[in-house]
C-alpha positions in Angstrom: -9.4 -11.3 -19.9 -11.6 -9.0 -18.0 -10.4 -10.3 -14.6 -6.8 -9.8 -15.6 -7.3 -6.3 -17.2 -9.3 -4.5 -14.6 -6.6 -4.3 -11.8 -4.0 -3.2 -14.2 -6.3 -0.6 -15.7 -7.1 0.8 -12.1 -3.3 1.3 -11.5 -2.9 2.9 -14.9 -5.7 5.5 -14.5 -4.2 6.3 -11.0 -0.7 6.7 -12.5 -2.1 9.2 -15.3 -4.2 11.0 -12.6 -1.1 11.5 -10.5 0.9 12.6 -13.6 -1.8 15.1 -14.7 -1.9 16.5 -11.1 1.9 17.1 -11.3 1.1 19.2 -14.3 -1.2 21.3 -12.4 -4.4 19.4 -13.5 -7.3 19.6 -11.0 -10.3 17.3 -10.9 -11.0 13.7 -12.1 -9.5 12.5 -15.4 -12.3 12.3 -18.0 -12.1 10.5 -21.3 -11.3 13.7 -23.2 -8.3 14.3 -20.8 -7.1 10.7 -21.0 -5.3 10.6 -24.4 -3.6 13.9 -23.8 -2.1 13.1 -20.4 -1.4 9.5 -21.1 0.4 10.2 -24.3 2.5 12.7 -22.5 3.3 10.2 -19.8 4.2 7.7 -22.3 6.7 9.9 -24.0 8.3 10.9 -20.7 8.5 7.2 -19.5 10.1 5.7 -22.7 11.5 8.7 -24.6 10.5 7.1 -27.9 8.7 8.5 -30.9 8.4 8.2 -34.7 11.2 10.5 -35.6 13.6 8.5 -33.3 12.8 5.3 -35.0 12.2 6.2 -38.7 15.9 6.3 -39.6 16.1 2.7 -39.0 13.2 1.8 -41.2 14.2 2.7 -44.8 11.6 1.1 -47.0 13.8 -0.9 -49.3 15.5 -2.5 -46.1 12.2 -3.2 -44.6 11.0 -4.9 -47.7 14.1 -7.2 -47.7 13.6 -7.9 -44.0 9.9 -8.9 -44.4 10.5 -11.0 -47.5 13.4 -12.3 -45.9 11.6 -13.5 -42.9 9.3 -15.5 -45.2 12.5 -17.1 -46.6 13.9 -17.8 -43.0 10.6 -19.4 -42.0 9.2 -21.1 -45.2 12.1 -21.2 -47.7 10.2 -19.1 -50.2 12.0 -16.4 -52.3 10.7 -13.3 -54.3 11.9 -12.2 -57.8 10.9 -8.9 -59.1 9.6 -9.4 -62.7 8.6 -6.2 -64.5 7.2 -8.2 -67.5 4.3 -9.1 -65.5 1.4 -6.7 -66.4 0.4 -4.5 -63.6 -2.7 -2.2 -62.9 -0.6 0.9 -62.3 3.1 1.6 -63.2 4.0 2.1 -59.5 3.1 -1.5 -58.7 5.9 -4.0 -58.4 5.3 -7.5 -59.5 7.2 -10.4 -57.8 7.3 -14.0 -58.9 7.4 -16.2 -55.6 9.0 -19.5 -55.6 8.9 -22.2 -52.9 11.9 -23.8 -51.2 12.4 -26.2 -54.3 12.4 -23.4 -56.8 8.8 -24.1 -57.9 6.5 -21.3 -58.9 4.2 -20.5 -55.9 2.3 -17.2 -56.7 2.5 -13.6 -58.2 2.7 -10.9 -55.5 1.8 -7.3 -56.5 3.3 -4.8 -54.1 1.6 -1.4 -54.1 3.4 0.7 -51.6 2.7 4.5 -52.2 -0.4 6.8 -52.2 -1.5 8.4 -55.3 -4.6 10.2 -56.6 -7.8 8.1 -56.6 -6.2 5.3 -54.4 -7.9 4.9 -51.1 -6.0 5.2 -47.8 -5.2 2.4 -45.4 -3.5 -1.0 -46.0 -4.9 -4.3 -47.1 -4.3 -7.6 -48.8 -6.5 -8.9 -51.6 -6.4 -11.7 -54.1 -6.6 -10.9 -57.8 -7.4 -14.5 -58.0 -7.1 -17.1 -55.3 -5.5 -20.6 -55.4 -7.7 -23.5 -56.4 -7.4 -26.8 -58.2 -8.9 -27.4 -61.8 -8.8 -30.8 -63.7 -6.1 -31.9 -61.4 -3.9 -28.8 -61.9 -2.9 -26.6 -59.0 -3.7 -23.0 -60.1 -1.5 -20.8 -58.2 -2.8 -17.4 -56.8 -2.1 -13.7 -57.7 -2.1 -11.7 -54.5 -1.8 -7.8 -54.0 -0.4 -6.1 -50.8 -1.4 -2.5 -50.7 0.1 0.2 -48.4 0.2 4.0 -48.3 3.8 4.7 -47.4 5.3 8.1 -47.9 7.5 8.3 -51.0 11.2 9.1 -51.1 12.4 12.4 -52.1 15.5 13.5 -54.0 17.0 14.2 -50.6 15.6 11.6 -48.4 14.6 7.9 -48.9 11.1 6.5 -47.7 11.4 6.0 -44.0 8.7 4.1 -42.2 7.3 4.6 -38.7 7.3 1.6 -36.4 3.4 1.2 -36.8 3.9 1.0 -40.6 6.5 -1.7 -40.1 4.0 -3.7 -38.2 1.2 -3.0 -40.6 3.5 -4.3 -43.4 4.1 -7.4 -41.5 0.4 -7.9 -40.7 -0.8 -7.4 -44.4 2.2 -9.7 -45.5 0.8 -12.3 -43.2 -2.5 -12.2 -44.9 -0.6 -12.4 -48.2 1.2 -15.5 -47.1 -2.1 -17.0 -46.2 -3.2 -16.5 -49.8 0.2 -17.4 -51.4 0.7 -20.6 -49.5 -2.8 -22.0 -49.9 -3.2 -25.6 -51.1 -6.9 -26.2 -51.5 -9.2 -27.7 -54.1 -11.9 -24.8 -54.2 -11.7 -21.0 -54.4 -14.3 -20.6 -51.8 -12.3 -22.4 -49.2 -8.7 -21.4 -50.1 -6.4 -18.8 -48.7 -8.1 -16.3 -46.4 -11.7 -17.6 -47.0 -11.9 -18.8 -43.4 -14.0 -17.9 -40.4 -13.8 -14.2 -39.4 -12.5 -15.1 -36.0 -9.7 -17.1 -37.5 -8.6 -14.9 -40.4 -6.4 -12.6 -38.4 -4.1 -15.3 -36.9 -1.8 -15.4 -39.9 -1.5 -11.9 -40.1 -1.3 -10.7 -36.4 1.3 -13.6 -35.6 3.8 -11.8 -38.1 3.7 -8.6 -36.0 5.5 -10.4 -33.2 8.7 -10.4 -35.1 8.8 -6.6 -35.1 9.6 -6.8 -31.3 12.5 -9.2 -31.7 16.0 -7.9 -31.9 17.3 -10.8 -33.8 14.8 -10.3 -36.6 15.3 -6.4 -36.6 19.1 -6.7 -36.8 18.6 -8.3 -40.2 17.4 -5.1 -41.7 16.9 -2.3 -39.3 20.0 -0.1 -39.9 20.3 3.6 -39.7 19.9 4.9 -43.2 22.9 7.3 -42.9 25.3 5.6 -40.5 24.6 1.9 -41.2 24.3 1.4 -37.3 22.1 -1.5 -36.4 19.0 -0.5 -34.1 20.4 -0.3 -30.6 19.3 -3.0 -28.1 18.0 -0.2 -25.7 15.7 1.2 -28.2 14.3 -2.1 -29.0 13.7 -2.7 -25.3 11.8 0.7 -25.1 9.8 -0.2 -28.0 8.7 -3.4 -26.4 8.0 -1.7 -23.0 5.9 1.2 -24.7 3.9 -1.3 -26.5 2.5 -2.4 -23.1 1.9 1.0 -21.9 -1.8 1.2 -20.7 -2.5 -2.4 -21.8 -5.2 -2.8 -19.2 -7.2 0.0 -20.4 -6.6 -0.9 -24.1 -7.7 -4.5 -23.2 -10.9 -3.1 -21.5 -11.8 -0.9 -24.4 -11.7 -4.0 -26.8 -13.5 -6.0 -24.3 -16.2 -3.4 -23.8 -17.0 -3.4 -27.5 -17.3 -7.2 -27.5 -19.5 -7.2 -24.5 -21.8 -4.5 -26.1 -21.8 -6.6 -29.4 -22.9 -9.8 -27.8 -25.5 -8.1 -25.7 -27.1 -6.7 -28.9 -26.9 -9.8 -30.8 -28.3 -12.3 -28.1 -31.6 -10.6 -27.5 -34.4 -12.9 -28.6 -37.2 -10.5 -29.1 -37.6 -7.2 -30.9 -36.1 -4.3 -28.8 -38.3 -1.3 -27.9 -36.5 -0.1 -24.6 -33.9 2.6 -23.9 -30.9 2.2 -26.1 -28.5 4.2 -23.9 -29.7 2.1 -20.8 -29.2 -1.0 -22.6 -25.7 0.0 -23.6 -24.7 1.2 -20.2 -25.7 -2.1 -18.6 -24.0 -4.3 -21.2 -20.6 -2.7 -20.7 -20.9 -1.5 -17.2 -18.4 -4.1 -15.8 -15.7 -3.0 -18.4 -16.0 0.7 -17.7 -13.3 2.4 -15.6 -13.4 6.1 -16.6 -16.5 8.3 -15.9 -19.0 8.1 -18.8 -19.6 11.2 -21.1 -23.1 12.5 -20.7 -25.1 12.5 -24.0 -23.0 9.9 -25.9 -24.1 6.6 -27.1 -21.7 4.1 -28.8 -24.5 1.8 -30.3 -25.9 4.6 -32.6 -22.5 4.8 -34.5 -21.0 1.4 -34.0 -21.1 0.4 -37.8 -19.2 -2.8 -37.3 -22.1 -4.3 -35.6 -25.1 -3.3 -37.6 -23.6 -2.7 -41.1 -20.1 -3.9 -41.1 -20.8 -7.6 -41.0 -19.4 -8.1 -37.5 -22.7 -9.0 -35.8 -21.7 -11.2 -32.8 -18.3 -11.3 -34.2 -16.5 -8.2 -32.6 -14.9 -10.5 -30.1 -12.6 -11.8 -33.0 -10.2 -8.9 -32.5 -9.4 -9.9 -29.0 -9.7 -13.6 -29.8 -7.2 -13.2 -32.6 -4.8 -11.6 -30.2 -5.2 -14.8 -27.8 -4.4 -16.9 -30.9 -1.5 -15.1 -32.2 0.2 -14.8 -28.9 -0.3 -18.4 -28.1 0.9 -19.6 -31.4 4.0 -17.3 -31.2 4.8 -18.7 -27.8 5.8 -21.8 -29.7 8.4 -19.8 -31.7 9.6 -18.2 -28.5 10.1 -21.6 -27.0 11.7 -23.4 -30.0 13.4 -20.2 -31.7 11.8 -17.5 -33.6 13.2 -18.7 -36.9 12.6 -22.4 -36.1 12.0 -24.1 -39.3 10.0 -27.2 -37.9 7.6 -25.0 -36.1 7.2 -22.8 -39.3 6.6 -25.9 -41.3 3.9 -27.0 -38.9 2.2 -23.6 -39.0 2.4 -23.5 -42.7 1.0 -27.0 -43.1 -1.8 -26.9 -40.6 -2.8 -23.2 -40.8 -1.6 -21.4 -43.9 -2.1 -24.2 -46.5 -5.6 -25.4 -45.3 -7.6 -22.3 -45.8 -11.2 -23.1 -44.6 -11.2 -26.8 -45.4 -11.4 -27.8 -41.8 -12.7 -26.2 -38.5 -10.2 -23.7 -37.3 -10.0 -25.3 -33.8 -9.1 -28.6 -35.4 -6.4 -27.0 -37.5 -5.1 -24.9 -34.4 -4.9 -28.0 -32.2 -3.0 -29.8 -35.0 -0.5 -27.1 -34.9 -0.2 -26.4 -31.3 -1.1 -29.7 -29.7 -3.7 -28.1 -27.5 -6.5 -25.5 -27.4 -5.3 -21.9 -27.2 -4.7 -20.3 -23.6 -5.0 -16.6 -22.7 -1.8 -17.0 -20.7 0.5 -16.1 -23.5 -1.4 -12.9 -24.3 -1.6 -11.7 -20.6 2.2 -12.4 -20.3 3.0 -10.5 -23.5 0.8 -7.6 -22.4 2.3 -7.4 -18.9 -1.0 -8.3 -17.3 0.4 -11.5 -15.8 
């Protein structure tokens, strides 16, 4: 990944530097300049922003689209059932049924912010799937968002990032709902950290497919389907500065591995250690007086010790897995059935690489991610 990312990143820095110069900027682009000028350049290149896209993503339509994708792929259906007790009146409970109409799970959808609710988005299980005395105990899963509520004059409209976040957390939810394991400790999302994001991140790929968007992304006022040109611009903008974004994630992984592969107690200079660890991933000049290690909570208090690479590894997995759908068809039921059987149903009952090879027929390759990112 480093070998492919660095040449692209150098071109991106040069492009942003030239753009800044055209706006009367003098000197070398520094990290504090980077976001300002690169965002301006992105807006000019792709003429795309949240306000342009939001009219096509009315919440009710997005819900139908995301749930409908699960129906298209796995045959499962969702039935709202207000008789199911909920922890807050705003939560919408759904009964989920498999392709033969058998009860599969309960899904609690908690879409909007409120006082005392923390921000962000996540999936959790109220209780996971497991087997007891020969009976398959089906799971109760919650999917939580913080989407802006509708008003008397305007419906709830999502940003494109919120649509992909919905798909992401819904992927985790499918991992929980489709589980078929014996033990709670191995069911659903109870898998290795560097495997748990595959079911979630693969779902984000559909957000860039016109055939999927056409099923629900219509302008809330005119009923017009999202234009093909707009989708092309979304796809192109996703790869803007892909080299630098890749280097950023790689630098964190290099730093993490450097700290967590030392074999003796450390008594040296923290800053010097850090600079050496990620020197080969650095492209912008360093900021004097800063030190990432002293604030990198993921590594020392967040449970990611020697595991930060999993973010980039998950991208490799999801791109490689989605490449099968791209080859066979993004709604191909045979591919989906294999992904469900070998990935979503098995939880942590077998080693992830064994499961992945059973689905894919081979170990994952970085090629699909490099191609998707425009780095190859």
